[in-house]
C-alpha positions as CSV (number, residue, x, y, z in Angstrom):
1,M,199.1,100.3,80.9
2,T,196.0,98.6,80.0
3,S,192.7,99.2,81.9
4,P,190.9,96.2,83.5
5,I,188.0,94.8,81.4
6,N,184.6,95.2,82.8
7,E,183.3,91.6,82.3
8,S,179.6,92.5,83.1
9,A,179.7,95.4,80.6
10,A,181.3,93.3,77.9
11,Q,178.8,90.5,78.3
12,P,176.4,90.3,75.3
13,R,172.9,91.5,76.1
14,A,171.3,88.6,74.3
15,E,173.2,86.2,76.4
16,S,172.2,88.0,79.6
17,F,168.5,87.9,78.5
18,V,168.7,84.1,77.8
19,D,170.1,83.5,81.2
20,W,167.5,85.7,82.8
21,F,164.8,83.9,80.9
22,H,166.0,80.4,82.0
23,I,166.1,81.6,85.6
24,N,162.6,83.2,85.5
25,S,160.9,81.0,82.9
26,R,158.3,79.7,85.4
27,I,157.3,83.2,86.4
28,V,157.1,84.3,82.7
29,T,155.0,81.2,81.9
30,A,152.7,81.7,84.8
31,G,152.2,85.4,83.8
32,A,151.4,84.4,80.2
33,V,148.8,81.9,81.5
34,V,147.2,84.5,83.7
35,V,147.0,87.0,80.8
36,A,145.6,84.3,78.4
37,A,143.0,83.2,81.0
38,A,141.9,86.8,81.6
39,A,141.5,87.4,77.9
40,F,139.6,84.2,77.4
41,G,137.3,85.0,80.4
42,Y,136.6,88.5,79.0
43,W,135.8,87.0,75.6
44,I,133.4,84.5,77.2
45,V,131.6,87.2,79.2
46,Q,131.3,89.4,76.1
47,R,130.1,86.5,73.9
48,T,127.5,85.4,76.5
49,A,126.2,88.9,76.8
50,Y,125.9,89.2,73.0
51,N,124.1,85.8,72.8
52,E,121.7,86.8,75.5
53,T,120.9,90.1,73.7
54,I,120.2,88.2,70.5
55,S,118.0,85.7,72.3
56,A,116.1,88.4,74.1
57,D,115.4,90.3,70.8
58,R,114.2,87.1,69.1
59,Q,111.8,86.2,72.0
60,L,110.5,89.7,72.1
61,L,109.8,89.5,68.3
62,V,107.8,86.3,68.9
63,A,105.8,88.0,71.7
64,K,105.0,91.0,69.4
65,Q,103.8,88.7,66.7
66,S,101.4,87.1,69.2
67,L,100.3,90.5,70.2
68,N,99.7,91.7,66.7
69,S,97.8,88.5,65.9
70,G,95.3,89.4,68.6
71,N,96.3,86.5,71.0
72,E,96.7,88.7,74.1
73,A,96.9,85.8,76.5
74,L,99.8,84.2,74.7
75,A,101.4,87.6,74.1
76,A,101.2,88.4,77.8
77,A,102.8,85.1,78.8
78,D,105.6,85.6,76.2
79,L,106.2,89.2,77.3
80,K,106.5,88.2,80.9
81,K,109.0,85.5,80.1
82,V,111.2,88.0,78.3
83,A,110.9,90.6,81.0
84,D,111.6,88.1,83.8
85,K,114.6,86.4,82.0
86,Y,116.2,89.5,80.5
87,P,115.3,92.5,82.6
88,T,118.6,94.3,82.0
89,K,118.5,93.9,78.3
90,P,116.7,96.5,76.1
91,A,114.3,93.8,74.9
92,G,113.5,92.8,78.5
93,G,112.7,96.4,79.5
94,E,110.5,96.9,76.4
95,A,108.7,93.6,77.1
96,G,107.9,94.7,80.6
97,M,106.5,98.0,79.4
98,L,104.4,96.3,76.7
99,L,103.1,93.9,79.3
100,A,102.2,96.7,81.6
101,Q,100.4,98.6,78.8
102,L,98.5,95.5,77.9
103,Q,97.4,95.1,81.6
104,L,96.5,98.8,81.8
105,G,94.4,98.4,78.7
106,K,92.5,95.5,80.3
107,G,92.0,97.5,83.5
108,D,94.5,95.5,85.6
109,V,96.2,98.6,87.0
110,T,97.4,96.8,90.1
111,G,99.1,94.1,88.1
112,A,100.8,96.7,85.9
113,I,102.0,98.6,88.9
114,A,103.5,95.5,90.6
115,G,105.2,94.4,87.4
116,L,106.7,97.9,86.7
117,R,107.9,98.2,90.3
118,A,109.7,95.0,90.1
119,L,111.2,95.9,86.7
120,A,112.3,99.4,87.9
121,T,114.4,97.8,90.7
122,K,116.3,95.8,88.1
123,V,116.6,98.4,85.4
124,T,118.3,101.4,87.1
125,S,120.1,102.7,84.1
126,G,120.1,102.5,80.3
127,P,117.7,103.6,77.6
128,T,114.5,102.1,79.1
129,A,115.0,103.0,82.8
130,A,113.3,106.4,82.5
131,S,110.4,105.1,80.4
132,I,109.8,102.3,82.9
133,R,109.5,104.7,85.9
134,G,107.5,107.2,83.9
135,L,105.0,104.6,82.9
136,L,104.9,103.5,86.6
137,G,104.1,107.1,87.4
138,D,101.2,107.1,84.9
139,A,99.8,104.0,86.4
140,L,99.9,105.4,89.9
141,V,98.1,108.5,88.7
142,Q,95.3,106.2,87.5
143,V,94.8,104.8,91.0
144,A,94.9,108.3,92.6
145,K,98.3,108.1,94.1
146,P,99.8,111.4,92.9
147,A,102.5,111.7,95.6
148,E,103.9,108.3,94.6
149,A,103.6,109.1,91.0
150,A,105.6,112.3,91.5
151,A,108.4,110.3,93.0
152,E,108.5,108.0,90.0
153,Y,108.5,110.9,87.6
154,V,111.4,112.5,89.4
155,G,113.2,109.1,89.3
156,A,112.5,109.0,85.5
157,A,114.0,112.5,85.1
158,K,117.1,111.4,87.0
159,S,117.5,108.3,84.9
160,T,117.9,110.1,81.6
161,S,120.8,112.2,80.3
162,M,118.6,113.9,77.7
163,A,117.7,117.4,78.8
164,N,114.5,117.6,76.8
165,E,113.3,114.2,78.2
166,R,114.3,115.2,81.7
167,A,112.2,118.4,81.4
168,Y,109.3,116.3,80.2
169,W,109.3,114.0,83.3
170,E,109.9,116.9,85.7
171,S,106.9,118.7,84.2
172,K,104.7,115.6,84.9
173,A,106.2,115.4,88.4
174,G,105.2,119.0,89.0
175,R,101.6,118.2,88.0
176,A,101.6,115.2,90.3
177,Y,103.0,117.3,93.2
178,L,100.2,119.8,92.6
179,A,97.6,117.0,92.6
180,S,98.9,115.8,96.0
181,N,98.9,119.4,97.3
182,N,102.7,119.5,97.7
183,T,103.1,123.0,96.5
184,V,106.6,123.3,97.9
185,E,108.1,120.7,95.7
186,A,105.9,121.7,92.8
187,R,107.2,125.3,93.0
188,K,110.9,124.1,93.1
189,L,110.4,122.1,89.9
190,Y,108.5,124.8,88.1
191,E,111.1,127.4,88.9
192,A,113.8,125.2,87.4
193,L,111.6,124.4,84.4
194,A,110.8,128.0,83.8
195,A,114.5,128.8,83.6
196,Q,115.5,126.0,81.3
197,T,115.8,126.6,77.5
198,D,115.6,123.1,76.1
199,N,111.8,123.0,75.8
200,E,110.0,126.4,75.5
201,G,106.6,124.8,75.7
202,I,107.4,123.3,79.1
203,A,109.0,126.6,80.2
204,T,105.8,128.4,79.3
205,E,103.6,125.9,81.2
206,A,106.0,126.3,84.2
207,R,105.6,130.0,84.2
208,V,101.8,129.7,84.1
209,R,101.9,127.2,87.0
210,L,104.1,129.5,89.0
211,G,101.6,132.3,88.4
212,E,98.8,130.2,89.6
213,L,100.7,129.2,92.7
214,S,101.5,132.9,93.4
215,V,97.8,133.8,93.2
216,G,96.8,130.9,95.4
217,S,99.3,131.8,98.1
218,R,98.0,135.4,98.4
219,P,96.0,136.1,101.6
């Protein structure tokens, strides 16, 4: 007695796939189009970002050439253009800081602070974020606003992943807190800095400051 043939099992796999493809060809085509469009869109975004980085670097170089030639007015205008147009690019952050340093050198502390504040809101991460906030803190110290300076130094410390740089900014924050008579926050920072091992010089200073705070707190 012969057993019945299972027609579905005996059907060639290739033939089954061809039939499936004919039935679902529209779905397959649509899926391929979506994937291709996504890939092309990603390429466009990456290419645009690359071109903007190159353009920002070139314009920053032009601004530096103006600065080195002694044409400060032209350099300031060029630096502002780069900082305003490419704030999230490394060149834009560097341009903003160079412009602020130029303003500070000419005594325009108010202008430097305004520019750095605007730049800091746009550059919240990356290699220049900490430097921008740190320079803003320095400018605020110049206009006798140590409490605000301390906040910027703390922000700078939080913006970096480098332990040694973080300790540097926290040390400056501690001094600013002391200048603003905020001994509570100063003590917190100095206790942490005294315990860190990334920068012995800063740890030594922190221990000295803690000693001074202890003497000052005695009745």
